[in-house]
N, C-alpha and C positions, 0 to 999 in steps of 0.2 A: 074729341079724340080720346079723352080719358073715359068717357061714357062707353065708347066702343070697346076699349080694352076690358072694362068691367063686365060688359055683356059677353065678350069672348071667354073671359075667365069663368063666368057663371055657366056658360054653355059647356065648356070643357069639363067642369066639375059634374054637371048633370050627365054628360056622356060617359064619364068615368064611372059614376054610380050605376048608370044603366048597364054598362058592360059588365060590371061586377055582378049585378043582379042576374043578367043573362047567363053568365058562367056558373052562378050558384044554382040556378033552377034548371039549366039544361046541361047535363053532364056530358052529352055527346059533342058539345061545341067547345073548341079551344081558342086561345088567343090567336093562334096562327090562322084559324078559320076566319075570325073576325077581321084580322089584318088583310087577308086576301080579299074578303068581301068589300072592304073599304077601298082597296086599291082599284078594284074593278069598277066601283061606283064613280070614282073620279077620273077613270081612264088612265091610270098610272102605267108607265112602261119602264122597265129596267134599262139602265144605260148599256150600250153595246160597246164592246172593246175592239170590234172589227168594223171595217167600213160598211155602211148601210147599203151600199150599192152591190147587189148580188152579182152583177155582171163582172165587177172587179174581182170578187172572190173566185168566180169561175175561171177567170184568166189566170189568177195566181195559182189555183189548184192544178190547172192544166199544165202550166209551166213546170211546176214541181214534178208532176207525173212524167212529163217528157224527159226531164233531167234524170230522174231515177231510172226510167226505162233505158236511156242511153248508157247509163253506167252498168246496169246488170245484163244488158243484151249479150256482150261477149261471154259472160259466165254461163248464161243459159244456152248459148250456142255450143260451147264446149261440153256442157253436161249432156245435151241431146246427142251430140256426136259420139260421146262415150257410150250412152245407152244404146243407140242404134248400132254401134260397132260390136256390141256384145251379142248381137243377133237376137237372142231371147234370154230373159232371165230363167225361165223354165222352157227349154227348147221344145218346139213341136208339141206343145200341150201334153208333156210326159205324164203329169199327175192325172190328167183326165183319162189318158189311155190306160194308165195303171188301174184306175178306179173301175174302168169298164172292161178290163181284160177278161176274156172267157176263162172259165174254170178249166184247168189242165186235166187231161187224161194221163194218169201217172205211169202208163206203160212206157213212156219215153225214157224214164229214169229208173224204173224198177230193176234192181240187180246190177246197175251200172256203177262202178267205183273207180274206173280208169279209162283213158282213151284207148281206142284201137290204134296200134302202131304198125304201120306198113312201110316196107322199103319202096324205093322209087319203082313205079310200075306203069304199065301202059294203060291206055283208055279202056281196053277190053278187060283187063285185070281189075280195074277200079270199078267197073260197072255194077257189081253186086253191092258196093258200098255207097254208090253215088248219091242217094237221097236218104241216107240213114240219119236218124236222130242221135246216134252215138257219136261222140266227138272222135275225130280221126286225125292222127299225125302221120304224114307221109315224109319219111326221112330223105333228105338230100334232093327233094323234088324240084327245088328252085335254086339249087346251088350254082347253076350257070347264069343266073340273073345278076346283073351288076349290083354290087353292094355299096358303091360310092356315089350314088345318085345325089346325095346332099352336098358333096364336095365338088363333083365334076359337072353336074347338070342342074345347077340352081334354078334355071328358068323353067325346068320341068315341074318344079315344086311351087312356082310363083303363081298360084291360083288366087288372085285377089278379086275375083268376080263377086258381085254383091250378093248373088243368090247361093253362093257356096257356104256350107256350114263350117263353123270354126268351133273347136272344143279345146278349152284352155285347161281343163281338169284342175289340178291343184296349183298350177303356175300362176304368176301374176300378170300374164299377158291378157289383154282384153280383145285384141284383134290380131289377125294374121300379119298385118303390117308391123305390129310390135315385135313379132318373132323375127322377121327379116331385118329389123333395125337393131337387134341386140348386139352387144359388143362381141368381138372375137373371143375375149376371155370367157364370157358366159356361154357362148355357143359351143365352145370346146370344154366347158365345165372345168376350168382351171382352178387352182387353189384359191379358196376364199369366195368362190362363186356359189350361188344357190342352184340346186338342181331344177330341171324343168322337163315337162313332158306335154306335148300338144298333139292334136290331130285335126285334119280338115279334109273336106271333100274337094276333089278336082272336078268341078261341074262345068268349067269353061271348055267348050268343045275343042278349041285349039290346044289348050294345055293337056286335055285328056288324050288327044291324038298323039302328042309327043310322048306322053307317059305310056300309052299302049304299044308304041314302037319298042320301048325298052322292056315292058312287062306285058306280053300278050296273055291271052287266056291260057291258064295252066294246061299242059298237054294231056293230063289224065282226066280232065272233065269231059262229060258226054259231049259229043259233037253237036247235038241239038240244044245244048244248054244255053239259055238266054242270059246275056250279060247286061247290067244296067248302064246308063249313060253317066255314071258317077263312080269314081274310085276314091278311096280314102288313103291318106298317108298319116302314119303315126311315128313320131320320133321323139327322142329325148333321153334323159338320164334319171335313174333312181326314183322314178315315180310310176304312175300308171293310171288306169281307169278304176273308179269305184264300182262296186257291185251294181249291176243294172241288167235290164232285159231290153232287147231291141225290138222296135216296132217297124219291121221291114218286110217286104213281100217275098223275099227269097232266102235260101240258105247262104251262109257266110263262109268265105275262105280268106285266109290271111297268109301272106308269104313273109317269113322272118328272114330279112336280108342281112341285117347286122345285129350282133349282140344276142343275148339270151333273154327270154321273157317268161315269167311265171304266170300261170293261169290258175284261177280257182273257179269251179263250177258248182252251182247249188240248184236244187230243184225249186220249183215254185212253192210258196208257203203251204198250199193245200196238199202237197205231196211230201211234206217233211216227215210224216210218220211212216212212209213207205220207202223213201229214197234217202240217199246220203250225199253230202258234199264231198268233193275231192279236189286235189290240186295236182299239177304237173308243170313241166316247163318245156319250151321249144328252143331249138338251137339254130344258128345260122344255116340257111339252106333248107329248113323244114317248111312244109306247108301244113297248115292247120285248117280243119273244117269242123265247124260247130253250128248247130242250129240254135243261134242266139235268140230266136223267137221263143224258145222253150226253156233254155237254161239261163238262169241268172249267172252272170260272169263278171269277173274283175281281173285286172292284170297288174303286174308289178315287175319292174326291172330290178332284179335282186343283186346283180353283180355291181359292186361299188365302182363308180367312175366309168362304167361301160356304156357306150352309146348304142341305142337300139333304134333300128329302122325297119318298119314293116309297111307293106302295101296290102290293102284290103279291098275286097269287092264282094259281089254276090253272084249266085247262079241259080237257075231254076228252070 
């Protein structure tokens, strides 16, 4: 036994001398390299801290995944509902349309610095102005239309159809349902409440039919003017729409039923050197006609605490 120990000791000494010589003469080899080579030669395997049965690991990992998925599913569902309720982050590819918008012919705005103001008139009297690119205000044209739609006919506004467009502007409402669920204090903009302003399209045929009973096609529009199957409602306090241009197929008309509203119109950027921006306001009972496909436009309810209600559609 002692002889074996002596032999082992001599062998270890020689191996140590050999390794030192290898390290001295071969600069590219390290002790780490020699250690790894030795482990491979004797079939060495590092100890595992997890079960060696991969099937058990798969079961454990699957169970953990199921538990995590079960926990986060309600949160994911709520997030998706919120995103889908917002309709679109950038509605209707607005940025793409803006980037591909045709260059404007500046004739539409050259020399225009105010709207044409007309008194209530007949269809024949309005005919020369019917398809003008000039903004037009017709005073008292819709003064006979009911101005209490929001209070007395709430079902006529209740257009919760999935395909209807909702515009929350600067308010914190994400869906039209949020609007109808707001408290009475906020709906009436009582002291301490935040202002709000929203708009949406009534594209539900049943709702649109009820709305058209209250608000038919304005009497001054041409008899053969086509109307879309969608009307818009805009209402709220002390806010409005930011500057934008509309990508719609027809001219726009808007009936101011309650409150005053300020408008600002601006030419397209390529016409800035030839045309100018200007502002005006409309009063209850006024009808406004603007070619919002040409004019950049924004609105603001300037009277503090005043409720504004408008109905908007197109003709062409």
